[in-house]
N, CA and C atoms as a LAMMPS dump frame, in Angstrom:
ITEM: TIMESTEP
0
ITEM: NUMBER OF ATOMS
387
ITEM: BOX BOUNDS ff ff ff
-5.0000000000000000e+02 5.0000000000000000e+02
-5.0000000000000000e+02 5.0000000000000000e+02
-5.0000000000000000e+02 5.0000000000000000e+02
ITEM: ATOMS id mol type element x y z
1 1 1 N 134.245 -262.389 313.103
2 1 2 C 134.887 -262.722 311.847
3 1 3 C 134.981 -264.238 311.725
4 2 1 N 134.637 -264.726 310.573
5 2 2 C 134.717 -266.177 310.4
6 2 3 C 136.086 -266.625 309.89
7 3 1 N 136.828 -265.719 309.238
8 3 2 C 138.183 -266.025 308.771
9 3 3 C 139.081 -264.831 309.049
10 4 1 N 140.346 -265.115 309.371
11 4 2 C 141.284 -264.038 309.665
12 4 3 C 142.674 -264.416 309.17
13 5 1 N 143.337 -263.476 308.533
14 5 2 C 144.697 -263.66 308.063
15 5 3 C 145.521 -262.47 308.503
16 6 1 N 146.822 -262.686 308.706
17 6 2 C 147.699 -261.558 309.01
18 6 3 C 149.082 -261.816 308.425
19 7 1 N 149.785 -260.724 308.19
20 7 2 C 151.148 -260.818 307.663
21 7 3 C 151.925 -259.597 308.113
22 8 1 N 153.161 -259.82 308.514
23 8 2 C 154.052 -258.736 308.913
24 8 3 C 154.854 -258.266 307.707
25 9 1 N 155.113 -256.962 307.667
26 9 2 C 155.898 -256.346 306.595
27 9 3 C 156.969 -255.469 307.223
28 10 1 N 158.105 -255.354 306.545
29 10 2 C 159.154 -254.443 306.996
30 10 3 C 158.632 -253.013 306.879
31 11 1 N 159.073 -252.132 307.728
32 11 2 C 158.604 -250.75 307.732
33 11 3 C 159.252 -249.883 306.67
34 12 1 N 159.167 -250.325 305.429
35 12 2 C 159.765 -249.614 304.298
36 12 3 C 158.67 -249.198 303.319
37 13 1 N 158.826 -248.045 302.656
38 13 2 C 157.786 -247.591 301.723
39 13 3 C 157.424 -248.617 300.646
40 14 1 N 158.412 -249.342 300.144
41 14 2 C 158.123 -250.318 299.078
42 14 3 C 157.287 -251.501 299.573
43 15 1 N 157.214 -251.703 300.874
44 15 2 C 156.416 -252.796 301.424
45 15 3 C 154.908 -252.507 301.349
46 16 1 N 154.528 -251.243 301.173
47 16 2 C 153.107 -250.888 301.051
48 16 3 C 152.494 -251.592 299.841
49 17 1 N 153.225 -251.663 298.742
50 17 2 C 152.728 -252.372 297.552
51 17 3 C 152.522 -253.854 297.855
52 18 1 N 153.402 -254.45 298.636
53 18 2 C 153.25 -255.86 299.01
54 18 3 C 152.014 -256.054 299.888
55 19 1 N 151.734 -255.085 300.751
56 19 2 C 150.529 -255.151 301.587
57 19 3 C 149.271 -255.091 300.715
58 20 1 N 149.285 -254.239 299.697
59 20 2 C 148.14 -254.172 298.764
60 20 3 C 147.934 -255.508 298.055
61 21 1 N 149.016 -256.106 297.579
62 21 2 C 148.915 -257.399 296.883
63 21 3 C 148.411 -258.495 297.817
64 22 1 N 148.841 -258.466 299.067
65 22 2 C 148.389 -259.433 300.067
66 22 3 C 146.871 -259.368 300.216
67 23 1 N 146.338 -258.167 300.386
68 23 2 C 144.888 -257.989 300.544
69 23 3 C 144.155 -258.385 299.264
70 24 1 N 144.643 -257.946 298.124
71 24 2 C 143.981 -258.258 296.849
72 24 3 C 143.934 -259.763 296.608
73 25 1 N 145.024 -260.457 296.911
74 25 2 C 145.069 -261.909 296.684
75 25 3 C 144.099 -262.645 297.609
76 26 1 N 143.967 -262.182 298.83
77 26 2 C 143.054 -262.846 299.76
78 26 3 C 141.592 -262.588 299.425
79 27 1 N 141.287 -261.371 298.995
80 27 2 C 139.883 -261.038 298.742
81 27 3 C 139.383 -261.565 297.405
82 28 1 N 140.19 -261.406 296.373
83 28 2 C 139.786 -261.75 295.018
84 28 3 C 138.329 -261.385 294.802
85 29 1 N 137.414 -262.304 294.699
86 29 2 C 136.017 -261.96 294.437
87 29 3 C 135.157 -262.122 295.686
88 30 1 N 135.751 -261.969 296.855
89 30 2 C 135.032 -262.182 298.109
90 30 3 C 134.625 -260.891 298.812
91 31 1 N 134.963 -259.752 298.259
92 31 2 C 134.64 -258.534 298.985
93 31 3 C 134.933 -257.291 298.186
94 32 1 N 134.895 -256.163 298.85
95 32 2 C 135.119 -254.864 298.2
96 32 3 C 136.618 -254.632 297.963
97 33 1 N 137.168 -255.301 296.97
98 33 2 C 138.615 -255.321 296.758
99 33 3 C 139.206 -253.92 296.575
100 34 1 N 138.597 -253.087 295.731
101 34 2 C 139.165 -251.758 295.473
102 34 3 C 139.217 -250.916 296.745
103 35 1 N 138.128 -250.915 297.505
104 35 2 C 138.118 -250.151 298.759
105 35 3 C 139.114 -250.73 299.757
106 36 1 N 139.221 -252.055 299.815
107 36 2 C 140.159 -252.697 300.744
108 36 3 C 141.599 -252.343 300.389
109 37 1 N 141.907 -252.292 299.104
110 37 2 C 143.257 -251.919 298.662
111 37 3 C 143.541 -250.464 299.026
112 38 1 N 142.566 -249.581 298.841
113 38 2 C 142.729 -248.182 299.234
114 38 3 C 142.997 -248.073 300.731
115 39 1 N 142.207 -248.77 301.531
116 39 2 C 142.348 -248.708 302.988
117 39 3 C 143.72 -249.197 303.422
118 40 1 N 144.136 -250.37 302.958
119 40 2 C 145.433 -250.894 303.402
120 40 3 C 146.57 -250.009 302.913
121 41 1 N 146.428 -249.441 301.725
122 41 2 C 147.467 -248.558 301.197
123 41 3 C 147.632 -247.322 302.08
124 42 1 N 146.524 -246.693 302.442
125 42 2 C 146.585 -245.503 303.287
126 42 3 C 147.107 -245.828 304.687
127 43 1 N 146.59 -246.896 305.282
128 43 2 C 147.002 -247.229 306.651
129 43 3 C 148.459 -247.674 306.714
130 44 1 N 148.898 -248.465 305.756
131 44 2 C 150.296 -248.91 305.746
132 44 3 C 151.235 -247.73 305.483
133 45 1 N 150.842 -246.852 304.576
134 45 2 C 151.65 -245.661 304.308
135 45 3 C 151.773 -244.809 305.562
136 46 1 N 150.659 -244.614 306.273
137 46 2 C 150.709 -243.854 307.519
138 46 3 C 151.621 -244.519 308.54
139 47 1 N 151.571 -245.845 308.624
140 47 2 C 152.425 -246.563 309.573
141 47 3 C 153.902 -246.316 309.274
142 48 1 N 154.26 -246.361 307.999
143 48 2 C 155.658 -246.183 307.609
144 48 3 C 156.101 -244.727 307.764
145 49 1 N 155.228 -243.785 307.426
146 49 2 C 155.596 -242.361 307.456
147 49 3 C 155.528 -241.723 308.839
148 50 1 N 154.555 -242.147 309.645
149 50 2 C 154.253 -241.384 310.858
150 50 3 C 154.441 -242.135 312.166
151 51 1 N 154.994 -243.354 312.133
152 51 2 C 155.177 -244.1 313.374
153 51 3 C 156.588 -244.691 313.423
154 52 1 N 156.893 -245.309 314.54
155 52 2 C 158.189 -245.966 314.69
156 52 3 C 158.354 -247.148 313.741
157 53 1 N 157.269 -247.581 313.125
158 53 2 C 157.352 -248.665 312.144
159 53 3 C 158.27 -248.3 310.985
160 54 1 N 158.386 -247.008 310.666
161 54 2 C 159.251 -246.556 309.582
162 54 3 C 160.699 -246.378 309.975
163 55 1 N 161.044 -246.654 311.226
164 55 2 C 162.432 -246.554 311.695
165 55 3 C 163.221 -247.78 311.251
166 56 1 N 164.536 -247.691 311.362
167 56 2 C 165.396 -248.82 311.017
168 56 3 C 164.959 -250.047 311.828
169 57 1 N 164.718 -251.145 311.149
170 57 2 C 164.288 -252.375 311.801
171 57 3 C 162.804 -252.411 312.125
172 58 1 N 162.061 -251.376 311.714
173 58 2 C 160.626 -251.303 312.011
174 58 3 C 159.805 -252.272 311.18
175 59 1 N 158.565 -252.429 311.581
176 59 2 C 157.646 -253.344 310.913
177 59 3 C 156.216 -252.859 311.129
178 60 1 N 155.308 -253.375 310.311
179 60 2 C 153.88 -253.196 310.533
180 60 3 C 153.19 -254.504 310.179
181 61 1 N 152.031 -254.698 310.747
182 61 2 C 151.272 -255.929 310.562
183 61 3 C 149.942 -255.59 309.896
184 62 1 N 149.583 -256.354 308.868
185 62 2 C 148.289 -256.19 308.202
186 62 3 C 147.422 -257.378 308.572
187 63 1 N 146.206 -257.089 309.028
188 63 2 C 145.25 -258.12 309.419
189 63 3 C 144.003 -257.957 308.56
190 64 1 N 143.551 -259.052 307.976
191 64 2 C 142.302 -259.072 307.213
192 64 3 C 141.336 -260.011 307.908
193 65 1 N 140.184 -259.488 308.289
194 65 2 C 139.12 -260.297 308.867
195 65 3 C 137.958 -260.344 307.9
196 66 1 N 137.447 -261.533 307.651
197 66 2 C 136.357 -261.714 306.7
198 66 3 C 135.147 -262.26 307.437
199 67 1 N 134.091 -261.475 307.492
200 67 2 C 132.839 -261.897 308.107
201 67 3 C 131.775 -262.096 307.038
202 68 1 N 130.578 -262.474 307.472
203 68 2 C 129.496 -262.693 306.517
204 68 3 C 129.087 -261.414 305.801
205 69 1 N 129.097 -260.284 306.517
206 69 2 C 128.621 -259.048 305.905
207 69 3 C 129.649 -257.919 305.89
208 70 1 N 130.876 -258.185 306.377
209 70 2 C 131.885 -257.135 306.328
210 70 3 C 133.288 -257.698 306.245
211 71 1 N 134.18 -256.816 305.844
212 71 2 C 135.614 -257.093 305.767
213 71 3 C 136.293 -256.081 306.683
214 72 1 N 137.152 -256.537 307.577
215 72 2 C 137.907 -255.624 308.427
216 72 3 C 139.363 -255.634 307.981
217 73 1 N 139.865 -254.443 307.709
218 73 2 C 141.278 -254.24 307.401
219 73 3 C 141.87 -253.539 308.613
220 74 1 N 142.956 -254.081 309.14
221 74 2 C 143.592 -253.493 310.315
222 74 3 C 145.098 -253.458 310.087
223 75 1 N 145.71 -252.327 310.409
224 75 2 C 147.163 -252.205 310.34
225 75 3 C 147.667 -251.879 311.735
226 76 1 N 148.536 -252.74 312.235
227 76 2 C 149.157 -252.568 313.551
228 76 3 C 150.535 -251.965 313.312
229 77 1 N 150.811 -250.841 313.991
230 77 2 C 152.119 -250.205 313.856
231 77 3 C 152.818 -250.162 315.213
232 78 1 N 154.008 -249.605 315.238
233 78 2 C 154.813 -249.566 316.455
234 78 3 C 154.645 -248.274 317.247
235 79 1 N 153.62 -247.491 316.91
236 79 2 C 153.317 -246.287 317.666
237 79 3 C 154.255 -245.137 317.368
238 80 1 N 153.981 -244.025 318.005
239 80 2 C 154.773 -242.82 317.812
240 80 3 C 154.075 -241.638 318.454
241 81 1 N 154.591 -240.448 318.182
242 81 2 C 154.048 -239.235 318.789
243 81 3 C 152.731 -238.793 318.171
244 82 1 N 152.534 -239.048 316.898
245 82 2 C 151.319 -238.61 316.201
246 82 3 C 150.164 -239.559 316.504
247 83 1 N 148.986 -238.982 316.697
248 83 2 C 147.773 -239.774 316.886
249 83 3 C 146.959 -239.686 315.598
250 84 1 N 146.543 -240.814 315.019
251 84 2 C 145.755 -240.759 313.783
252 84 3 C 144.479 -239.945 313.99
253 85 1 N 144.215 -239.027 313.047
254 85 2 C 143.01 -238.197 313.122
255 85 3 C 142.631 -237.707 311.731
256 86 1 N 141.375 -237.322 311.58
257 86 2 C 140.908 -236.736 310.33
258 86 3 C 141.376 -235.286 310.257
259 87 1 N 141.75 -234.852 309.06
260 87 2 C 142.082 -233.438 308.905
261 87 3 C 140.78 -232.641 308.841
262 88 1 N 140.905 -231.337 309.034
263 88 2 C 139.702 -230.517 308.937
264 88 3 C 139.246 -230.462 307.478
265 89 1 N 137.991 -230.195 307.271
266 89 2 C 137.394 -230.228 305.938
267 89 3 C 137.91 -229.117 305.034
268 90 1 N 138.526 -228.073 305.579
269 90 2 C 138.994 -226.946 304.769
270 90 3 C 140.302 -227.255 304.053
271 91 1 N 141.003 -228.303 304.484
272 91 2 C 142.277 -228.642 303.867
273 91 3 C 143.434 -227.803 304.381
274 92 1 N 143.213 -227.006 305.429
275 92 2 C 144.257 -226.165 305.993
276 92 3 C 145.304 -226.98 306.739
277 93 1 N 144.896 -228.113 307.255
278 93 2 C 145.777 -228.936 308.08
279 93 3 C 146.603 -229.871 307.188
280 94 1 N 147.852 -230.041 307.54
281 94 2 C 148.731 -230.95 306.802
282 94 3 C 148.39 -232.389 307.162
283 95 1 N 148.19 -233.251 306.183
284 95 2 C 147.92 -234.662 306.421
285 95 3 C 146.479 -234.933 306.798
286 96 1 N 146.178 -236.2 307.045
287 96 2 C 144.84 -236.598 307.478
288 96 3 C 143.866 -236.867 306.358
289 97 1 N 144.218 -236.571 305.133
290 97 2 C 143.287 -236.775 304.018
291 97 3 C 143.067 -238.25 303.721
292 98 1 N 144.063 -239.072 303.962
293 98 2 C 143.896 -240.51 303.75
294 98 3 C 142.838 -241.085 304.677
295 99 1 N 142.848 -240.652 305.925
296 99 2 C 141.822 -241.121 306.864
297 99 3 C 140.442 -240.606 306.473
298 100 1 N 140.371 -239.433 305.887
299 100 2 C 139.081 -238.915 305.412
300 100 3 C 138.55 -239.812 304.287
301 101 1 N 139.423 -240.251 303.382
302 101 2 C 138.995 -241.169 302.31
303 101 3 C 138.517 -242.493 302.903
304 102 1 N 139.237 -242.991 303.896
305 102 2 C 138.848 -244.241 304.552
306 102 3 C 137.481 -244.083 305.209
307 103 1 N 137.286 -242.984 305.921
308 103 2 C 136.007 -242.742 306.591
309 103 3 C 134.859 -242.674 305.584
310 104 1 N 135.136 -242.18 304.379
311 104 2 C 134.092 -242.056 303.363
312 104 3 C 133.669 -243.408 302.789
313 105 1 N 134.578 -244.362 302.707
314 105 2 C 134.219 -245.649 302.093
315 105 3 C 133.927 -246.741 303.122
316 106 1 N 134.268 -246.518 304.382
317 106 2 C 134.099 -247.549 305.411
318 106 3 C 132.768 -247.395 306.139
319 107 1 N 132.243 -248.532 306.608
320 107 2 C 131.063 -248.49 307.49
321 107 3 C 131.444 -247.884 308.829
322 108 1 N 132.674 -248.166 309.272
323 108 2 C 133.181 -247.658 310.541
324 108 3 C 134.7 -247.78 310.513
325 109 1 N 135.373 -247.022 311.352
326 109 2 C 136.825 -247.127 311.486
327 109 3 C 137.209 -246.635 312.877
328 110 1 N 138.41 -246.966 313.297
329 110 2 C 138.833 -246.526 314.604
330 110 3 C 140.296 -246.822 314.868
331 111 1 N 140.702 -246.475 316.078
332 111 2 C 142.091 -246.642 316.52
333 111 3 C 142.068 -247.38 317.845
334 112 1 N 142.946 -248.367 317.992
335 112 2 C 143.118 -249.093 319.254
336 112 3 C 144.549 -248.882 319.731
337 113 1 N 144.707 -248.507 320.99
338 113 2 C 146.044 -248.345 321.563
339 113 3 C 146.518 -249.679 322.125
340 114 1 N 147.781 -249.965 321.935
341 114 2 C 148.434 -251.161 322.465
342 114 3 C 149.616 -250.691 323.301
343 115 1 N 150.125 -251.532 324.21
344 115 2 C 151.274 -251.118 325.034
345 115 3 C 152.49 -250.682 324.209
346 116 1 N 152.726 -251.318 323.073
347 116 2 C 153.911 -251.007 322.266
348 116 3 C 153.546 -250.52 320.871
349 117 1 N 152.394 -249.894 320.734
350 117 2 C 151.984 -249.383 319.433
351 117 3 C 150.494 -249.14 319.386
352 118 1 N 149.94 -249.263 318.208
353 118 2 C 148.494 -249.082 318.038
354 118 3 C 148.061 -249.757 316.752
355 119 1 N 146.754 -249.878 316.58
356 119 2 C 146.229 -250.363 315.317
357 119 3 C 145.125 -249.427 314.856
358 120 1 N 145.029 -249.286 313.562
359 120 2 C 143.961 -248.521 312.941
360 120 3 C 143.212 -249.509 312.061
361 121 1 N 141.879 -249.513 312.171
362 121 2 C 141.069 -250.488 311.463
363 121 3 C 139.928 -249.803 310.73
364 122 1 N 139.427 -250.496 309.716
365 122 2 C 138.263 -250.024 308.963
366 122 3 C 137.424 -251.239 308.575
367 123 1 N 136.11 -251.097 308.723
368 123 2 C 135.16 -252.131 308.311
369 123 3 C 134.509 -251.719 307
370 124 1 N 134.535 -252.631 306.041
371 124 2 C 133.934 -252.397 304.724
372 124 3 C 132.782 -253.376 304.521
373 125 1 N 131.705 -252.911 303.923
374 125 2 C 130.545 -253.764 303.662
375 125 3 C 130.863 -254.762 302.557
376 126 1 N 130.344 -255.974 302.703
377 126 2 C 130.484 -257.025 301.684
378 126 3 C 129.162 -257.183 300.94
379 127 1 N 128.631 -256.118 300.411
380 127 2 C 127.348 -256.16 299.711
381 127 3 C 127.465 -256.948 298.413
382 128 1 N 126.45 -257.748 298.159
383 128 2 C 126.371 -258.492 296.898
384 128 3 C 127.345 -259.627 296.749
385 129 1 N 127.955 -260.061 297.84
386 129 2 C 128.914 -261.18 297.762
387 129 3 C 128.215 -262.461 298.146
């Protein structure tokens, strides 16, 4: 990545909108803004709903990496019992549909474990920029 920005947000549902604005303001006409907003919205929402980041005093971190041919969106949370995964294609499983949307628009995505949490990231192509 040639440029990288990050910002911490309180682990509150209303902070997801601030995370979207953060990404949109940084990308402007430099990348796949709509897909990046979708990705950060889903990942930040998951952090607040399904991890310790949504607990009292919790937080999550949004990282934007800008490379020549891709944009990486990463959300670092405070971990929890649930492991991020795709739901089954039949829709029988509760949750996981946000990650399915991310997988559909991203070149790649994944999960990194940290001692006190984890991060979920997605790489988006910067075609035509």
